[in-house]
N, C-alpha and C positions, 0 to 999 in steps of 0.2 A: 406623918407617914397616914396611912388610912392600909386596914390591913383585917382582914377577912379569918376570924380566929376560932377556932376550935376548942373550947371548956372541957365535953365531955360528949366520950364515945356516942357514935349514933349524932352526932351534932342536936342543933345545928348550927352552923357555921354565921359569928356575929361581927359584924364591920364596928371597929375601933377607931378612936384616933390614938396615934401615939406619938413619942419625940419619934426622929428619926435616928436610925442605929446607928454610934459611932464605931466606926471599925479602929480595932484594938491593934497593935505589933502584926506585921504580916496578914492582913485583914484588909478590903474593902467593901464599902458598901455603895452598890448598882441600884440605880435608879431602875425598874422594872418597864421593860417594852412589852412583855407579853411574857404568857407564864400557862404552859397545854395541860391538863387536866389527864393523871394517867391514872391507870388500874390501881396504883400500889395507892393514889391517893382516897382510894376509894375504902379497901384495906383502912390504910389510916383513919381514918372518917369512922371505920366498922369496929375496931379495935380488936384484929385481926393478928394484926402485926404484936408480939411482946412487947413490954418497958416504954410504954411511949408516953413519951415526956406532957405533958397537959399542964396549962392553955399550951398549944401549937397552931404555929399558923404553916397550914399545908401548901404544896406546890412545890416541884422540883426540874421541871422542863424550862427554865429562864432563860428571857434572853432580854438583855439591857445594855445600860453605859453605865461604866465607871464612876462615881459621882466622887467617893472621896477615897482614899490612901492612909492608911494608918504606915507607924512606923517600921521599916525595913522594906518595904516595897516597893521589888524594884519592877514590876510588871505584875499586870496590868498597867496601863499608862491612864490618869484622868481623864475622860471620852471616849474612851477605848469600846467597841462593841463586844459582851460578852456574852457569853451563855455557862449554865450553874446547871449540874447536874444532881443526880440522884447522891453518888456519893461526893461529902465533901469533906471527910478529916479522915486521913489514917494515921498510926501510932509512928510510921514507920522505924520498929525495932522487934516487932512479933518475928516468927519465924516467917510467916506469909510475905509480910514487906520484905524482907530478907531476900527472899527467892522472887521479888517481882510478879508476887501474887497479891496485892494489893486488896483486889476485890473482896479475897478471904482473912481480911487487917483480925484480928482480935480484940481492938479498941479501936471501931472504925467513929465517924458520924457521918447522919444522914439528912441530904436538906430536908425539911419539910415532915419531917421524923423525928429526930435526936432535938435540931436546930430551925430555927423559922425560916418557912421558904417564900415563895412567888406568890402566895396569892394577897397581893401587898403591892402598895407603890414604891418600896425599897428593903433591900434584902440585904445582910449583911454575910462574908462570905471568905473562908480561908482564900487568897490570891491567888497560891500555888492549883488551888483546885478550879480555876476558873479554865475556861475554856476560849480560846479566842476565835475572833468570826471576822467574816467579810463586811466591809462599810455598805457593801451590797445586798449585806442578807436582809432576807424580808423576815422581819422580827414573828410574826402570826404564821406565817409557812416554816420557819426553823424553828421554832418552839417546840412539835412532838417531836421532834429527831433527835434534844436532848434524854432521852429518854424512848419512847417508842423505837427511833433512830437507833441508839445507841446498844438497847437491849437485844433489839431484832438481827442487828448484828452481831452482837458473842454468840447469840443464839443459832443463828448461820455456821456462823463460822464453826462450832463443836457440830456441826452435821459433816465437816471434812468435805472429800470430793462430791458428792452426794447429789444425781443431776435432774432424780426426780423428787420432791421438793412435796413433801404432805402439808398443811397449813391448818389447823386448829383454832378457831376459832378470829374471823377476818373481820378484827380493828385494827385500831392508831397501829401497832407495831407488824400485823402482819398486812395491813397495805402495804408501807414502807420496804417490807424483806421481797413480796412481791415481783416490787418492782428493780430490786438490787438484783432479785434471782432472774428475770426479761433480757437485764444489761447482763448479767453473764452467762447468758444460754442454755439456760434450769429450765425444766418444767416446772408450772405450780399447781397441784390438785389444793382445792378450797373447801376447807368444812366449816361450814355457821350452824346455828340451833339449825333444830328440824322446822322449817317452812319459811325460813328467811329468805325470799327470794329477793328481797331487794341487795343485803347484804353478797348472795350469788351472785345477783347483775354486776355487783363494784368488783366484784372477783376480774368476771370475765373482762370486763371492762379496763382492765390494770393487766388482762395477759394468760389471767388463767387459762391454761389449757382445760379445764373441767370443775366444777364447783356443784357443790349438792351438802346432803344436810352429814352431821355429824354418824348419825347411828348409819350411815351407807357405805359399803366397800367402794373403795373407788376402780377405776375399769384397769386400772394396773399398778402392781405391787409396785414400793413405795421407798426409796432407796432412803428416805428419812424422813421421820415427822417432827414440826415444830410447833409446839402445843403452848397457842399465849391465853386460853379462856381459862380461870380456876378453877376447873372443873376435874377430880380427879380421878369422874368414871372415863375420861376422854385418855388416859393412859392403856387400860388394855383396849380400848376402839385401834389407839393408834398403834397399838403392839399387831393385831388383826389384820393390819391393812400393809405393816412393813416386810421384805423380801426377808430371807435367813441374812443375815449380817449389818443388815442394818439397824436405824438407830432412833429414841424416841428421843428428844432434846423437851424439858420443861422451862419454857422460859419466863414464868413468872415468881415472884419472891413469897406467893401464898397460894395455896391447892387446898383445896377441901379430899379427904382421904381417898384413895387410892384404894378401890374395891378388890376384892380378894381375886383374883384369875386363875386360871387352870397355870400350870409352868411351861406346857406345849408352848403358850403365846410366847413363851420370852426363851426358850430352847431355838438351837441354832442364829446364837451368837450373836442374838438381840441385844442391846443395851436400853437400858432407862438411865438419863443424865440429866441433871439439874445444872439451870444459868444462875449464876450469884452474882449481883449488883455489875460494876463493870469497873474500868479502870481509865487513866489517862489515853492508854497508850490504844486504849478500844478509839476512846473520841479522835486519837491524831489518826488512825487507819481509815475510821467512818468519814470524818470531813472533810477528807482527802477525795476521798470513792464518792460521797455523796453526788458531787455535779458533774460525773462524768458518767454516772447512771443518769439521769439529766429524772433525777425524785422529785415529785412532786407530791406534797400533801395536801388532803382534803380537809380543810378545817373547819368552825363555824364557830362565832366571835361573839362574846360575849363579855358584858361590865362587869368591870369587878366586883358590886354590886350582886351582880346577878353570877354568884359562886353559886349558891344553890343550883339554880337551873341548869348551869355547867356541868355541874357535878350527875344530876339527876340524869340530863341529854346522855353521859357516859353509862350512867348503868344502864339507859334504856337498850343500848347500844348504838350511839353515830357514829355513819360513815365517819371515817378517819378520826377526827380528834374534837374534842371544843377546847377552845381555847382564851385567855381572861385576859384583858386589854388595860390596863389602870387606865 
């Protein structure tokens, strides 16, 4: 197999040839058809997340076909198309796992962070954490759904019945959430980097009622604000934009420090929430919804050897998602 490997924080990603991984009990080997680049991959490369295992193959928005199965695997079958997301293992016995909140597991494993991921031609995974995908699924179009879609969906669900939604950071996750909101009859207000007219036009093309700079107050008070950009300064900005009783939901795994802000911004029963990882139940719900919502992902394809360029494109603010195709 070929893989793009991170040996030190900050990179670069080095192309290496390795033996194909051998699946152990309960595991499968997946031949990667496509792997999208996620903001979390940048946090892995930059060393923003603790206890990083090096060397590591990043990538956790994976679509591929099962090529081999280890002992005890009942499904998926060899040849089946599957997705492999960020959550790759849970202990199954901690208090959170017993409560059905596996995303908060005390001893989890994560694809592309604690175990090798999809910036490669092959990846080894626990069969129980793969997601069945349709044979008709386009691997490139589907890959961003494995994290941007799933985390976006979980973030939106935490906003409850909010009908007026602000999206801060209009990238891979927000462009999927905007389409879900349109399907559900919610109104979207998109916030981008100051002066990013291209992203604002992209948001309007996807049905946003308004798009503007993150420093600008929207024309209406928001029921909820969903933050996908890793900038802590957006939290008080979003609190200014939401009505009393509204919610600010932080959808990223990492964010810069939230600056001090006056209590008056929080008062009025406003809430600040965070999203942690995802669950397999999230995947079932989301992949049932996605076809009904008519979600179309905006993607730009890169070869595996171009992983550095794909990461740079994501860092610069690509419309939609960069996708590696081995």
